[in-house]
N, C-alpha and C positions, 0 to 999 in steps of 0.2 A: 046204582048207574046214574050218572048227570043226566038231565033233561037235554035233549038234542036241540032244542029250543031257544034254551037258555045262551045268554051272552057268555057265560062263563065256561070254559072248556074242561073237558073231564081231566083226572089225572093225568099227569104225563107220561106215566108207563103205557096209558090208553093209545097214547097218540104216537109214540117212537118206539122202534124195537130194542132199542139200548138198554142195557140191565147191568147190574153190578157196578164195578169201577169203571166202566166205559160211558156209562150215563153221567156226564158231567153236567148239564144244567140241573139246577136244585129247582127252580119257580119259573112259572109262566108269568110275566108281568103284564103283557097284553095281547091280544089276539084281534083280528079283524078279518074282513074279506079277502084280503091278500097279504097281510102281513102277520108278523109275530115278533114277542120281544120276549126274551128270557134272561135271567139272571144266573151266574155262576160264579163260585168262589174258588179261587186257585188253593187246591189242596196237597198235601206232601205226597199222596201215593198216585197224583197225575201222571199221563203219559208226559213225554218230553220233557222231565223234570230236568234242570241245570242249575245245579247249586242251590241258591236261595230263592228259585222261581222256576218258571217254565218257559219254553222257546214259544216265541209269538205264533210258531205254525200251529198251536194248539186251538188258534182262532179259526181254523179250517174246519176242525172238528166240532167246536161250536155252532159255527156257522152251519153246518150239516144239520145237526140236531135241532137248531132253532128252524131251519126250512122244513124240516120233518115235523114240527108243532104245527107251523101254518098249514102246512098241506094236509097233515093227517087230522087237524080240526076241520078244515074245509070238507073234507072227505067224510069224515065222522058227520057233520052238520046233515050232510045232503043223503043220508042215509047209508052210505057206505060202510064197508069193515073198519076195523080198527087196526093198531100196528100190528106187526110180526111180519110184514111183508119187505123185503129189501128192495132197496131202489140203488140203480147203478148211477154214480154221481161223479162228474167230471168238474175238475176246476178250470173255469175259463181264465180266471184271472184272480191273483192274489198280491196285495200290497200291504205291507207291516210298517206301522209308524213307531214301534218301540223294539228294542233289541232283546228286551226280556220283561216276563211279567211276575212281579213278586209274589210269593206264597201269602195266601190271606187276601189277596187284591180280588175285589169283587170286579166280574167282567159283565157287563149288559151288552147284549148282542140282538140286535135288531134285523130281521129279515123282511124282504119285500118281494113278491112275485113281479117279475119284470115282463115275462112274456110266458104263456102257457097256450100250447098248442098239441091236441090229442093227447098222447103220454108223454110229453116233452114239456119242462117247466124250467126256466129260467129264473134264478132267486140271486139277488143283491143282497148281501149282508155286511153290516157295519157293526164293528164291536168297539166299545172304549172303556178304558179303566179309570174310574173315578173322575170321569167327565171329560178323560183326554183321549182323542183318537188312538186305538190301538192298531187297526187293521180294517181291511174292505176285503171281501171275497165274493166273485160272483161264479156260482154254482150252476152245472148243467146236470138236469135231474131227468132219467128216465124211469117211468113209473111201468109196472106190469099191470095193466088194467083187467087182467083175468080174475074171474071170481076165486074164492077159496075153494070151491068145489072143483072147478077147471085144474085148479094148480095140484089138488089131492090126485087127480086122474092122470096127471103127466103130460107129456107133450102129444099134439095132435098129428 
């Protein structure tokens, strides 16, 4: 297990609940107190595939996974649990600058926490493909602050 005081985050699987074909991000590029950057390469088996690429709507999922890396890493560093607990995510705004993203194109996604209050966090995410803007997404995240033990016991 990685050192919680190190500047390098643990593996992606320790920070986000996504597994198998729904885990789109391949690597964590950068993390900090309120941000993260990830890289993903468009693959044939991705959701929202259209012809020789994918719909830019996939940027919403990349934004959610990158935001999960940022929030998960901060939670892990502060002694909290790791991935496995779902979050309710709303899309406050999404703007796309491409009509499609080609297969094998690398997508760099950067997330920054814009607001955090109790269990609510607002995250702004910007995605680019080969240095060109691909989309911007603002997510609203509601986290469950109960401990894993509380969740196993069920509702109060």
